[in-house]
N, C-alpha and C positions, 0 to 999 in steps of 0.2 A: 740663228736661231728661229724654227718655226716653233708656234705655240700654236695648237688646235684645241678651239675653245667649244663648249657646250652650255648651253644655261639646260639646267633642269627642272622641274617640280614634279615633284611623285613620278619617276620613272626608273623605279627599281627593276622594272621587266624588262626594261629595252636597254636600258644605259650598258649592262653589260656586255650586250651584244655589239653597241657602236664602238664602246673603247679599243676591244677586241681587233674588230675590222679596223679601226684606223692603226694600231699598234702592227698590223699585219703590212698595211699600206706604207706605213712611215719608218717601217724597218731598215736601217742603216743611213737614215738622215739624223741631223740633230733636231730633235723636236721633245716638246713637251706636250703634257693634254691637260687642260684645266677644265674644270666641271665646274660652275656657278650652281651651288644649289640654292634656289631662291625657295626657303622657308619649308622645303618639302618636311611631309608627316611620316615619309616610309623610309627604307633604307637607302634610298639613292645616294648620299653620302657615303655611305659604309661601303657600299660596293663599288665606288669609284674607287676611292683610297684602296681597298683589296686588289686593283686592278692596276694600281700605281699611279692612276691619275691625282694631280693637284686639286684639290677642292677648296673652295672658299664658298661658305655658307652665309649666307642671311637670316637672320634671327625672325623673319617673318618673309612672307610671299609678297613681294613689290611689284612684280610684272616683267613683262618681257625688256622695255625701255631701260628701266634699273638693271635689271640683270646684265643687259649688254654693255652699260657704262660700267658697272663692275669689272666685267669681263678684259674692257679694255684699260683700264687702270690697273690690273692685277697682272696684264699680258707685259704692260710696259712694265713694271717692278721686276718683273722675272728675265727680263731682256730679249724679249720678242723683237725681231728683225721682221717677223711675217706674221700675221695672225690671221689664221683660217677659222672661219664662223660656220658652227653645223648646228644641228638639231639633236635633240636626245631619244626622238621618236622610232629614228631608222629610214626616215625617207628618201632622205639623202645619202647616196651611198657613199662608203670611204674611199672606194677604189676610183672615183670621179676627184678627189683631192689633187691629184698631180696634174689635173686640166687646169686646175685654179692658179698652180703653182709654176707652171709653164709660162702663163700668163706674166705672173709677177718676173719671173725671168728674161721674160722678152721687153721688160719694161715697163709694165705698167703699173698703175698705183693701186687701183680696185680692181679687181676681177669679180663678175658676178656670175654664178651659174645658173644658164636660163633655161629652166622647165620648158618654154613654150619655144625654143631654139631646139630642144633634144626632144625625150619621150616621157610622157605623163601616162602611168598605170590607172590613175583615178583621181580624178578632184571633180566636186562638188559643181554643179552648173551655175549657182549663185557664185562662188568662189571664183571660178574661170571666167566669170564675165566681170566680174570687180577688177580681176588683178591685172585684165587687160585695159579695163576702163583707165585705174592708178598710172598704166604703164603708157597709155596714150598723153595722159595730163603731164606727167613726168618728163615725158620725151617733147611735149612742147614747151616745157618750160625752159629745160637745160640746152633744148636745138639740138638733140642729136637721139637717134633712135634707140630706146631702151624697149626691151619687148618682156620683161618680166623684174620691174621695179620691186617687187615683195619679197623675191628670192631671200631664205634666210641663209643660202651656203654662197659663201664669198670670201675672199681672201683679199685682205690690204696691208698695205706696209705700215711703218712703226712712223712713217712722215704721217701720213693719213691718221693713226690713232693719235699724233700728238696734236693735231695742227685742227681738227675738226670738233669743234664743241658742240655736242648732239643735247638739243634741249627739248626734244618732246617727252612727255610723260605716260607714252602709249606703246609707241613703238620706234625703231632706228631704221628700218628698209629703206624707205622714200627719202628721209632727210640726209643720211650719209650721203646719196646719190646724188641729190640738190647741192649739197656744200661740198662736195668735193670737186664739180663742177667751177662753182664758186672760188673755189683755192687753184683752179687750173692742174688737175690732177687727172692725170691719164685712165679712163676709163673702157674696159671691154667685156665681151660677155662670151661665156663657152657654153655649149650644148650640154645637158645634164641630162639623168635619169631620174624622176621623180614617184618614187612607189606609194602603194596605198596604205594609209595608216590604220593599223589596229586601234580603234576607239576614238573619242575625240580629243582635240587637242588640250592640253593643261595650262599652257602659258596663255592664251587667247581663251577667252571664258566663253566669248560668242561672238559668232560671223558678224552680225547685223551692228552689235556693239564695238569691234573691230574696225570694221567699213566705215562707221560715222567718226568716229576718233582719226581714223588715219584719213580721211577727206579735210577734218579740221587741222590736220597737222599739215596738210600740202598746204591750205590755204594760208596758213601762218608760214611757213616757208616760203611760200612765193610771193608774200607782201613784203618780207624781209628780203629777199633775194632779188626780186624785179618791182620795187616798189612804182616806181612811174608807170610802168607797163600795168601794175594791178591797181592802183587807183584811177589810172587813166581809163581802163575799160569800165571800172566799177562808175566813173563820172560819166562816160557815154551812156549806160544804162537808163541814165536821169536826164543827161542835157537832149539826147535824141527826140525822146518822148515829149518832151517839154518844147521843143522847137516842133515838132509835127503839129500838135495841138495850138501853138500859138499862131501857125501858118494858116492852120484849118478857122480859127478864129477872125484872123486877117480876111479872110476871103470872105466870110458870113461880113465882115463889117463893111467890107468893100461891094458886096453885089447888093446888103440892105440898106447902108448908111447908120446902122445902128450896131451897138455893143450888145453882144447878147451873152449866155452862157458866163455867168459872171462867177460862179465856182469854178470851170474848166479854165478861167482865166487866171485865177488863183493859183491853180494846181499847177499851172505853166510854168508861171514865175517860181513858185518854191521847187519844182523840179530842174529849173536852168539854173538857181545859184547855188542849191545842195551841191549839183553837179559841178558845179564851177569850184566851191569850196571843197570839193573832195578832188577835183585835180591838185589843186592849189597843195594839199595835204601830200599829194603823191608827188609834187615838187620839190616840198621841203625836207621830205624821207629821202628820195633822190640826191638832193645835196647833203644831206648827212651823210647818207653811206658813205660819199664820195671823196669827205673830207680827210 
């Protein structure tokens, strides 16, 4: 059973075309279409039901992360073996869904539709630069090259849905990838087409707000995923300057025979002490993680 999921908020103008395109592509397969109506004030839910989609409605607008959690929970209740996630605005093409499903058939657990491996019709420069930066950070964290860590076009198995507990209150895209690697799931990227959106995204209120919260989410997940590396690198940003200042003061003392710059000496000691404490936090967190 394949369930194609669509989060939607006030998308009555585009949801009908998206569902119709999916039905054409999925003809002959065992599938359902699930629309999570995230508190829409227009006719999004009515249009989706009229076209045969299963609709689950939130009483108010909770945002992308909560909509995704509802999708996963409802898909498992509906008996999904594979979940395909796409958007309601039509930027991802339904005819690329078989590319995702082919990856699942090849034995991968999470298949990502990469816009940067395929063709991008239009993406604002700020968004493009942010996506590339996010993807490089995620690649560094998980130890494998991810070209599009923010893609909303993806397919994953029910095992991924059952085992990965998403904690973000803002988005799911980066966290699902990182936690999938933590659980040793197999990940693959496939090239897709990304079209130009008509109008502003309704699930993402503001690009800068999204970017800030996404960075916070990545840092938090990195902290939980590799606590020793996270706290170790953080501690080095304090220990190294502390040692450098201390060596500089030592050179002055050896040259003049007098202790000068007392404030700098205090700063050096504080940096080294706080850095060591931070490193100890990392060691304790890493021990707890491996218990």
